[in-house]
C-alpha positions as CSV (number, residue, x, y, z in Angstrom):
1,M,89.3,102.1,147.0
2,R,89.7,98.8,148.8
3,I,89.1,96.0,146.4
4,L,88.6,92.3,147.3
5,I,89.4,89.6,144.8
6,I,87.5,86.4,145.6
7,D,88.5,84.1,142.7
8,Q,91.6,83.0,140.9
9,M,92.6,85.7,138.5
10,H,95.7,86.2,136.3
11,P,98.2,87.7,138.7
12,S,98.5,90.9,136.6
13,I,95.2,92.1,138.1
14,V,96.8,93.1,141.4
15,E,99.5,95.2,139.8
16,L,97.1,96.9,137.4
17,L,94.7,97.9,140.2
18,E,97.5,99.0,142.6
19,K,99.0,101.1,139.8
20,D,95.7,103.0,139.8
21,G,96.1,103.6,143.5
22,H,93.7,101.0,144.9
23,E,94.3,98.8,147.9
24,V,93.9,95.2,146.8
25,V,93.2,92.1,148.9
26,N,93.7,89.0,146.8
27,A,91.9,86.1,148.4
28,P,91.1,83.5,145.7
29,K,90.4,80.7,148.3
30,I,88.0,82.8,150.4
31,I,84.7,81.0,151.1
32,R,81.2,82.4,151.1
33,E,80.8,82.9,154.8
34,E,84.2,84.7,155.0
35,I,83.1,87.0,152.2
36,K,79.9,87.8,154.1
37,D,82.0,88.7,157.2
38,Q,84.4,90.9,155.3
39,I,82.6,92.5,152.4
40,H,81.4,95.5,154.4
41,Q,85.1,96.7,154.4
42,F,85.4,96.9,150.6
43,D,84.4,99.3,147.9
44,G,85.0,96.9,145.0
45,L,84.7,93.1,144.4
46,V,86.4,91.1,141.6
47,I,84.7,87.8,140.9
48,R,84.4,84.9,138.5
49,S,81.6,82.5,139.1
50,K,82.5,80.5,142.2
51,T,80.2,82.4,144.6
52,P,76.7,83.6,143.6
53,M,76.2,87.3,144.2
54,D,72.7,87.1,145.6
55,R,70.8,89.4,148.0
56,D,71.7,87.3,151.0
57,L,75.3,88.0,150.5
58,L,75.2,91.5,149.0
59,Q,73.1,93.0,151.8
60,H,76.3,92.8,153.9
61,A,78.2,95.0,151.4
62,S,77.4,98.4,152.9
63,K,80.2,100.2,151.1
64,L,80.2,98.4,147.8
65,K,80.5,100.6,144.7
66,F,81.2,98.0,142.0
67,I,81.4,94.4,141.1
68,A,83.8,93.4,138.4
69,R,83.0,90.1,136.7
70,A,85.9,88.4,135.0
71,G,83.8,86.9,132.2
72,A,80.6,87.5,130.3
73,G,77.8,85.7,132.1
74,L,75.8,87.6,134.7
75,D,73.3,84.9,135.6
76,Q,74.6,84.4,139.1
77,I,74.4,88.1,140.0
78,D,71.3,89.8,141.5
79,L,71.1,92.6,139.0
80,D,68.0,94.0,140.6
81,Y,69.8,94.4,143.9
82,L,72.7,96.1,142.2
83,S,70.3,98.6,140.6
84,E,68.5,99.3,143.8
85,K,71.8,100.1,145.6
86,N,73.4,101.9,142.6
87,I,76.3,99.4,142.6
88,Q,78.1,99.5,139.3
89,L,78.6,96.2,137.4
90,F,81.5,95.7,135.0
91,H,82.0,92.5,133.0
92,A,84.7,91.5,130.5
93,A,83.1,89.9,127.4
94,E,85.5,91.9,125.3
95,G,88.4,90.0,127.0
96,N,87.4,86.6,125.9
97,R,85.2,87.1,122.8
98,D,88.1,86.2,120.4
99,A,88.8,83.0,122.3
100,V,85.1,82.0,122.2
101,A,84.8,82.8,118.5
102,E,87.9,80.7,117.6
103,H,86.8,77.8,119.8
104,A,83.3,77.8,118.2
105,L,84.8,77.7,114.8
106,G,87.4,75.1,115.7
107,G,84.7,72.9,117.2
108,L,82.5,73.3,114.1
109,L,85.4,72.3,111.7
110,A,86.2,69.3,113.9
111,L,82.6,68.2,113.8
112,L,82.2,68.6,110.1
113,N,85.4,66.7,109.4
114,H,85.1,63.9,112.0
115,M,88.4,65.0,113.5
116,I,87.8,63.6,116.9
117,H,86.5,60.3,115.6
118,G,89.2,60.0,112.9
119,D,92.0,60.8,115.4
120,A,90.7,58.1,117.8
121,Q,90.6,55.5,115.0
122,V,94.1,56.2,113.7
123,R,95.5,55.9,117.2
124,K,94.0,52.4,117.2
125,G,95.4,51.5,113.9
126,I,92.2,52.0,111.9
127,W,92.6,53.7,108.5
128,D,89.0,54.4,107.4
129,R,89.0,57.2,104.8
130,E,85.5,56.8,103.6
131,G,84.0,56.5,107.1
132,N,85.6,59.9,107.9
133,R,84.6,61.8,104.8
134,G,83.6,65.3,105.9
135,Y,81.6,68.3,104.9
136,E,83.0,71.7,103.7
137,L,81.8,74.8,105.5
138,K,81.9,76.8,102.2
139,G,78.5,77.3,100.8
140,K,76.7,76.7,104.0
141,T,74.3,79.2,105.8
142,V,75.4,79.9,109.3
143,G,72.9,81.3,111.8
144,I,74.0,83.3,114.8
145,M,71.6,83.7,117.7
146,G,72.7,86.7,119.8
147,Y,74.8,89.4,118.2
148,G,76.7,90.8,121.1
149,N,80.5,90.6,121.7
150,M,80.6,86.8,121.1
151,G,78.3,86.7,118.1
152,K,80.1,89.5,116.3
153,A,83.5,87.9,116.9
154,F,82.2,84.6,115.6
155,A,80.8,86.2,112.5
156,K,84.1,87.9,111.9
157,R,86.0,84.6,112.0
158,L,83.5,83.1,109.4
159,R,84.0,85.7,106.7
160,G,86.9,83.9,104.9
161,F,84.9,80.6,104.6
162,G,82.5,81.6,101.8
163,V,79.4,81.2,104.0
164,E,76.2,83.2,104.2
165,I,75.9,84.6,107.7
166,L,72.5,85.3,109.2
167,A,72.2,86.9,112.6
168,Y,69.3,87.3,114.9
169,D,69.1,89.3,118.1
170,K,65.8,90.0,119.8
171,Y,67.1,93.1,121.5
172,K,69.1,94.8,118.7
173,L,68.1,96.4,115.5
174,D,69.9,97.8,112.4
175,F,73.2,95.9,113.1
176,G,73.4,94.2,109.7
177,T,76.3,94.8,107.3
178,D,77.2,93.8,103.8
179,K,78.7,90.7,105.3
180,V,76.2,89.8,108.0
181,Q,72.4,89.7,107.2
182,E,70.2,90.8,110.1
183,V,67.1,88.5,110.1
184,I,64.1,87.6,112.1
185,W,64.1,84.3,114.0
186,E,61.8,82.6,111.5
187,K,64.1,83.4,108.6
188,L,67.1,82.1,110.4
189,K,65.2,78.8,111.2
190,A,64.2,78.6,107.5
191,E,67.7,78.8,106.1
192,A,70.4,77.8,108.6
193,D,72.6,74.8,108.1
194,V,74.5,75.7,111.3
195,L,73.3,77.5,114.4
196,S,75.7,79.0,116.9
197,I,74.2,80.2,120.2
198,H,75.6,83.3,121.8
199,V,72.9,84.4,124.3
200,P,73.1,85.0,128.1
201,L,71.2,82.7,130.5
202,T,68.0,84.4,131.5
203,E,64.5,83.3,132.4
204,E,63.7,83.8,128.8
205,T,66.6,81.7,127.4
206,R,66.6,78.9,130.0
207,G,65.2,75.8,128.3
208,F,64.4,77.9,125.2
209,F,65.4,75.1,122.8
210,T,62.6,72.6,123.3
211,L,62.1,69.7,120.9
212,D,59.2,71.6,119.3
213,E,61.4,74.6,118.8
214,L,64.1,72.5,117.1
215,R,61.5,70.8,115.0
216,S,60.5,74.2,113.6
217,F,63.8,74.5,111.7
218,A,63.3,73.9,108.0
219,K,66.2,71.5,107.6
220,P,68.6,69.4,109.7
221,F,71.4,71.5,111.1
222,W,74.6,71.4,113.2
223,L,74.4,73.1,116.6
224,I,77.2,75.0,118.4
225,N,76.7,76.0,122.1
226,T,79.5,78.0,123.7
227,A,77.0,80.1,125.7
228,R,75.1,78.5,128.5
229,G,74.2,74.8,128.8
230,E,70.9,75.4,130.4
231,V,69.3,76.7,127.2
232,I,68.9,73.1,126.1
233,T,68.7,69.8,128.1
234,F,70.5,66.6,127.5
235,K,67.2,64.9,126.8
236,T,66.2,67.4,124.1
237,L,69.6,67.1,122.5
238,N,69.3,63.3,122.4
239,E,65.8,63.4,121.0
240,A,66.8,65.9,118.3
241,L,69.8,63.8,117.3
242,D,67.7,60.7,117.2
243,E,65.1,62.3,115.0
244,G,67.8,63.7,112.7
245,I,66.8,67.3,113.4
246,L,70.4,67.9,114.6
247,R,73.1,66.6,112.4
248,G,75.6,67.0,115.2
249,A,76.5,69.3,118.1
250,V,79.5,71.2,119.5
251,L,79.0,71.6,123.2
252,D,81.4,73.6,125.4
253,V,78.7,74.0,128.0
254,L,76.2,71.6,129.6
255,E,72.8,71.6,131.3
256,N,74.7,70.5,134.4
257,E,78.4,70.8,134.5
258,K,78.8,69.1,137.9
259,F,78.9,65.4,137.0
260,Q,78.7,64.3,140.7
261,K,75.3,66.2,141.0
262,F,73.6,64.7,137.9
263,T,70.1,63.5,138.5
264,P,69.5,59.9,137.5
265,E,67.8,61.1,134.3
266,Q,70.7,63.6,133.5
267,K,73.2,60.8,134.0
268,A,71.4,58.4,131.6
269,E,70.9,61.1,129.0
270,F,74.5,62.4,129.3
271,E,75.9,58.9,128.8
272,K,73.8,58.5,125.7
273,L,75.0,61.8,124.4
274,A,78.6,61.0,125.2
275,S,78.4,57.8,123.2
276,R,77.6,59.7,120.0
277,E,80.3,60.3,117.4
278,N,78.7,63.4,116.1
279,V,79.0,65.3,119.3
280,V,82.1,67.2,120.2
281,F,82.6,68.2,123.9
282,S,84.9,70.6,125.7
283,P,84.8,71.5,129.5
284,H,83.5,75.1,129.3
285,V,86.9,76.5,128.1
286,A,85.8,78.4,124.9
287,G,86.7,81.7,126.6
288,W,89.5,80.3,128.7
289,T,92.7,80.8,126.8
290,F,96.1,82.0,128.1
291,E,95.5,85.2,126.2
292,S,92.0,85.9,127.4
293,Y,93.0,85.1,131.0
294,E,95.2,88.2,130.9
295,K,93.0,90.4,128.6
296,I,90.1,90.1,130.9
297,N,92.1,91.9,133.6
298,Q,92.9,94.7,131.2
299,V,89.3,95.1,130.2
300,L,88.0,95.2,133.8
301,V,90.7,97.7,135.0
302,K,90.0,100.0,132.1
303,K,86.3,100.0,132.9
304,I,86.9,100.6,136.6
305,R,89.3,103.5,135.7
306,K,86.8,105.0,133.3
307,T,84.1,105.2,136.0
308,F,86.1,106.0,139.1
309,G,89.4,107.3,137.8
310,K,92.8,106.9,139.2
311,V,93.5,107.5,142.8
312,S,97.1,108.5,142.3
């Protein structure tokens, strides 16, 4: 098959695909209009998230057999169109689930122990032990919303910390184990000291965490979001932190990740959020490690091979 790569990938992707007999065009700098002009020539497309895969673009893909998404999120892909045209979709959540799980845990430990704040103070010559007294994770109840690849990997990393793990997934049943208790959403909200979000962005999850939803938790809790920023707004985060509903937050993703495109309200709310010592940020890199960069390729090629086989 002829395969077009439209985003920057680990260089191993070309060799892996060619070894299976495919012809590969690696064009990470290609722009949308160029993709439109050329996509009819290709059987496969390898993407990240630079270019939305909407109907306007995909209708030009007359030969397309598959799209391989180097990552987990599918919110920028017209899934209905792919289904209509019988175009296969592969994604690589297995490739970066370990990275996401470690990052979520690292962010939580940093938040509980004031590591960012303490580090900044020591660099300024401030030695404040009492002001940086932290909390132990042991003995806490950690709730996981969404028990797919990421949620499972996070639960696995938690097992040595002496925590109770509650997991909720609206679309899965009977996944509980002796180490992870499967619960309904109301039970998770009644007991969680920590909530880690691991859900995709859909019309159902967009803006799901309203202030009223957060108020329905039984006790103040720490929030971790390594999933999608659009599930909760800056304004809601600030209001929940002001009210003491949230004890702090780990945010690898934001409602809007393009600072230059903030609305005036988003700019004001983000600046307020950024001034808080109990918020830990990272720039959407939870799944973006040196190891996951390469593992994603291996996962995608294995899935393509399983469906289409080797050419040679």
